[in-house]
C-alpha positions as semicolon CSV with decimal commas, in nm:
position;residue;x (nm);y (nm);z (nm)
1;M;-7,306;15,640;4,423
2;P;-7,563;15,513;4,157
3;Q;-7,610;15,188;4,183
4;H;-7,561;15,065;3,901
5;T;-7,204;15,282;3,920
6;Q;-7,161;15,113;4,219
7;N;-7,161;14,688;4,096
8;T;-6,928;14,751;3,724
9;Q;-6,661;14,981;4,016
10;N;-6,714;14,607;4,253
11;T;-6,715;14,389;3,936
12;Q;-6,406;14,548;3,784
13;N;-6,167;14,531;4,106
14;T;-6,285;14,205;4,157
15;Q;-6,131;14,101;3,787
16;N;-5,865;14,318;3,870
17;T;-5,694;14,138;4,152
18;Q;-5,770;13,814;3,966
19;N;-5,583;13,864;3,657
20;D;-5,231;13,695;3,489
21;G;-5,059;14,035;3,472
22;S;-5,188;14,073;3,100
23;G;-5,505;14,261;3,250
24;A;-5,763;13,969;3,140
25;P;-5,935;13,778;3,426
26;S;-5,823;13,508;3,499
27;A;-5,994;13,130;3,643
28;I;-5,856;12,905;3,902
29;A;-6,019;12,657;3,687
30;P;-6,141;12,641;3,339
31;L;-6,524;12,509;3,335
32;A;-6,478;12,135;3,234
33;S;-6,881;12,007;3,286
34;I;-7,212;12,083;3,340
35;S;-7,332;11,805;3,571
36;I;-7,751;11,776;3,527
37;D;-7,937;11,509;3,752
38;C;-8,189;11,304;3,611
39;P;-8,369;10,972;3,713
40;R;-8,231;10,811;3,401
41;P;-7,921;10,979;3,181
42;D;-7,991;10,774;2,924
43;D;-8,344;10,895;2,869
44;L;-8,187;11,267;2,808
45;V;-7,917;11,189;2,585
46;P;-8,078;11,189;2,284
47;F;-8,225;11,548;2,375
48;Y;-7,846;11,744;2,482
49;S;-7,681;11,596;2,209
50;A;-7,927;11,690;1,944
51;L;-8,024;12,009;2,205
52;L;-7,649;12,092;2,153
53;G;-7,440;11,869;1,867
54;L;-7,290;11,671;2,146
55;E;-7,188;11,293;2,141
56;E;-7,138;11,065;2,393
57;A;-6,759;11,087;2,527
58;F;-6,803;10,874;2,826
59;A;-7,056;10,620;3,007
60;A;-7,034;10,422;3,349
61;D;-7,110;10,074;3,322
62;D;-7,395;10,114;3,530
63;R;-7,509;10,427;3,277
64;S;-7,525;10,617;3,626
65;V;-7,304;10,906;3,455
66;V;-7,329;10,977;3,122
67;C;-7,099;11,305;2,985
68;L;-7,145;11,446;2,597
69;A;-6,874;11,632;2,411
70;G;-6,815;11,798;2,137
71;A;-6,766;12,172;2,169
72;G;-6,695;12,405;2,484
73;P;-6,817;12,217;2,817
74;M;-6,907;11,902;2,804
75;V;-7,272;11,780;2,972
76;T;-7,304;11,499;3,191
77;L;-7,594;11,371;3,338
78;M;-7,610;11,147;3,639
79;R;-7,899;10,967;3,787
80;A;-8,026;11,077;4,088
81;D;-8,227;10,775;4,284
82;E;-8,461;11,003;4,423
83;Y;-8,465;11,289;4,153
84;V;-8,742;11,540;4,187
85;A;-8,803;11,773;3,936
86;P;-8,743;12,153;4,005
87;Q;-9,071;12,352;4,006
88;W;-8,911;12,671;3,843
89;P;-8,891;12,975;3,938
90;D;-8,991;12,944;4,264
91;G;-9,041;12,560;4,404
92;P;-9,007;12,403;4,668
93;Q;-8,751;12,210;4,463
94;H;-8,536;12,443;4,230
95;A;-8,256;12,340;4,008
96;Q;-8,060;12,084;4,023
97;M;-7,751;12,090;3,857
98;H;-7,382;12,220;3,930
99;L;-7,057;12,314;3,765
100;D;-6,770;12,103;3,721
101;L;-6,408;12,273;3,650
102;A;-6,046;12,130;3,521
103;A;-5,789;12,224;3,770
104;A;-5,437;12,157;3,590
105;D;-5,372;12,065;3,972
106;L;-5,629;12,009;4,225
107;E;-5,435;12,045;4,556
108;D;-5,348;12,336;4,406
109;A;-5,652;12,433;4,301
110;V;-5,872;12,355;4,610
111;A;-5,667;12,572;4,811
112;A;-5,704;12,820;4,556
113;A;-6,101;12,793;4,612
114;R;-6,069;12,796;4,953
115;R;-5,888;13,142;5,020
116;I;-6,176;13,358;4,776
117;G;-6,416;13,147;4,992
118;A;-6,551;12,787;4,902
119;R;-6,513;12,492;5,159
120;E;-6,531;12,141;5,068
121;A;-6,856;11,943;5,095
122;G;-6,860;11,688;5,396
123;V;-6,885;11,356;5,203
124;Q;-6,670;11,318;4,905
125;P;-6,716;11,029;4,685
126;D;-6,340;11,004;4,490
127;P;-6,132;11,313;4,632
128;S;-5,844;11,207;4,458
129;A;-6,041;11,256;4,110
130;W;-6,290;11,530;4,168
131;R;-6,343;11,747;4,461
132;V;-6,689;11,858;4,557
133;M;-6,696;12,239;4,700
134;L;-6,971;12,436;4,872
135;D;-6,966;12,781;4,772
136;P;-7,051;13,073;4,986
137;V;-7,356;13,020;5,009
138;G;-7,354;12,692;5,003
139;H;-7,392;12,664;4,606
140;P;-7,154;12,326;4,514
141;F;-6,947;12,286;4,235
142;C;-6,622;12,019;4,168
143;L;-6,327;12,098;4,110
144;S;-6,158;11,770;3,884
145;A;-5,852;11,593;3,771
146;V;-6,070;11,484;3,477
147;R;-5,990;11,698;3,178
148;P;-6,142;11,745;2,833
149;G;-5,958;11,629;2,607
């Protein structure tokens, strides 16, 4: 079987097993935010606000986390005290982003993600509000009870 045909067939099989009965693919949890590690979130607020047409929606008291919203998923700028800028494309430091997914029911979303191959990370900063998960090859993402308005 040609590679293109095989990939298309595998994609269709995956989509057909994860739908709501209408034939359309469904998600365990919709994308809520894209988080970007950086040394100082306030340094990036003007850039991402202008680039994406977003406005500040939330900030931690110490400004270590700033969320921008306006259209689609939020962009969350998060202070990383030992930030090392990525060197694209070959590293040695690769991109420093992860997905935050809004879950209607956090525990149900964690269970569903585990069923498809995710595992919970060893460190959970606030497990009642969000859960840090790892995909099958170790990339982090968060399932969150915090949903965009």
